[in-house]
N, C-alpha and C positions, 0 to 999 in steps of 0.2 A: 571506546574506539580511539585509535591514534588520530590526533587532529581534532577537528570540530565534530561534535555530535549533532547529527541532523535528524535522527529518529530514535524514539524510545517507545518500546511496546512491551507490555506485560503479557506473559502466557495466559491462556484462558483459565488455568488452575491457580494463577497468582503466585507460582513458585519460582518462575524464571523471569528475567528481564533481558530484552534484546536491545542493545545499543549499537547504532550504526552511524557511520560518518566517514571522516578521512580528511585528506588534504587535497584541495582542488587542483586538478591537473596532474596529480602525483599518485595517490593511492586511496583505496577505499576498503574498509573492513566492517564486518558485523560480528559482534561478540555477544554470546549468550551467557548470562551470569546466573548462578544459583543464589537466590535471595537469602537463603538460610545461612550460607557460608560467606557470601560476597565474592566467591571465587568464580573465574570463568569456567564454563563447561566446554565450550568450543568456540573457536574463532574461524570465520570464513571470509573469503574475499580475494578475488584475483582482479580487482578493479584497478584501472589506471587513472581513475578520478574518484572524487568523494562520492560515497553512497548518499543519495538524497532521501531515500525511503526504504523501509524494510518491514517485513512481517514474518511471524512464526506461525506455521500451520497448527491447527487445533490439537493434532496428535503429536506435535513437537518434533516431527521427523524432517521437516523442510523449512528453510529460510528463503524467502524471496526478497530480492533487492532490485532497486532501480537507480539509475545514475545518468549522468550526461552522455554515456556511451550509447543511449537509445535502446539498450538491451535490458530485458528482464532476465536476471539469472536466478535459478532456483538451486540452492545448495542442500546437500544432505547434512543433517546434524549428527549423523553417525560417524562420518569420516571427513566431512568438509568438502567432498567432491561436488563437482557441478553436475546436477541431474538434468537440467534443461536450460537452453538459451533461447529466448523468444525474441525474434528480431523484426517485429512488425512496426514498432513505433518509429516515427520520423523526427522526433525531437526528444529532449531530455525526459526521462521517466521520473515523474515527480510524486507518484502515489502508487502503492501496491497494497492489496488487502486480500487475505484468504477468507472465504466464506466460513461461517461458524461450524458447518458440517465438514469442512475440508475438501469439498467436492470441486469448488470453483476458486479461481484467482482472478481478481480484477486489477487492472492497471490503467493509469492515466498519465498524460504527458503535458509538456509545456505548451503545446500547440492545440490542446483540447482533444487530442486523440484518446479514445476510451474503449477498452476491450475487456472481454471476459473470456478466460481460458479454462479448459479442463485442467484442474490442478495436477492430476497424476500424469497425464500424457503431454500436457502443454499444447494440445490442439485448441484451435480457436472455437469458442462456444458462441460468442456474439461480438460483432463490431457494433458498438452503441453510437447513436448519433449524438456525439458529445457536444459540449459547449464551444462557442467560438472564442475560448479563452483557456488559460492554463487550469489544469485540474490540480487543486491544492490538497484534497483529502478525499478518501473513500471510506464508506462504512456500510456494513451489511446489517440488515435486520436479523434478529435471532433465527428466524425460519429460513434464512438464505434465499428468500424469494424476492427481496427488494434490496436495491443498491442505492445508497445515498451518495451524492457527489457535491463537494464544495468547490466552487469555481472562482477564478480571479475576477470574473465579470460581476461578482456580487451575488450570483444566484446559487440556490440550492436546487438540485434536481434529483428526482427519484425515477428509477428504472425497474421494471418488473422482469423477472427471469423466465417467464413463459415464452414471450416473443422478443424480449429485449427492447421493448418500447418504453419511451418516457411517459410516466403517468402524471407527473407534476413538476412544475418549475415555478419558483417564486424568488423575487428580489429580497434577499435577506440582509445583506451587508453592503452598504453603498461603496465602500472602498475595497471590496474583495472578501469573499467567504474563505476563511483560513482552515477551518476544521468542521467536521460533522461526526456525530455519533448517535446511534439509536439506544434508547433506554430499553430495559427489558419489557416495559409495557408498550413498546413501539412508538413512544414519543421521540421527537428528534431534538437534539441540542446542537447548537453551532456557535462558533466564534468567528469574528471578522475583524477587519482593520478599522472599524468605526467605533472602537472602544466598547463594543457590546459582545 
């Protein structure tokens, strides 16, 4: 991506790499690369600020991006057009993640706002009672029934998708939880700013 790269995501089949970023206050782009050739497949982005987070849907048809614009934009990988603009966040969008089955899209922001959307329609599925701190990362369990959230207050939180309720929260990293991922056996890995 032109400027600073803020997000790197591999496609679920491991054949593509999504790089997103840009120049603060100027422009934001997301570029999908073919790993076999190293060449760009498509470039999307009509952002007037750097993209902070991005994800590729499981079927590789959509790219979701978040930025300081407070808007989640979903682009088509077929032609780069904007499919949806989600305007519910009240602060910078810092995390976006499609569920493994492609049905849902989760997004989080700098003020702790946390939402789940129907990926196809962009309609709200759940407003989650988010943390009182910035959402740094989101991760779905393989079955798409649980969402993991890494928060700047140092906690990791789990939400179930039947009612959107928080099922667990624990202090994981004293200086902020930076990232979270589910392993295929449902164990959780996280990193933080406490050198762990």
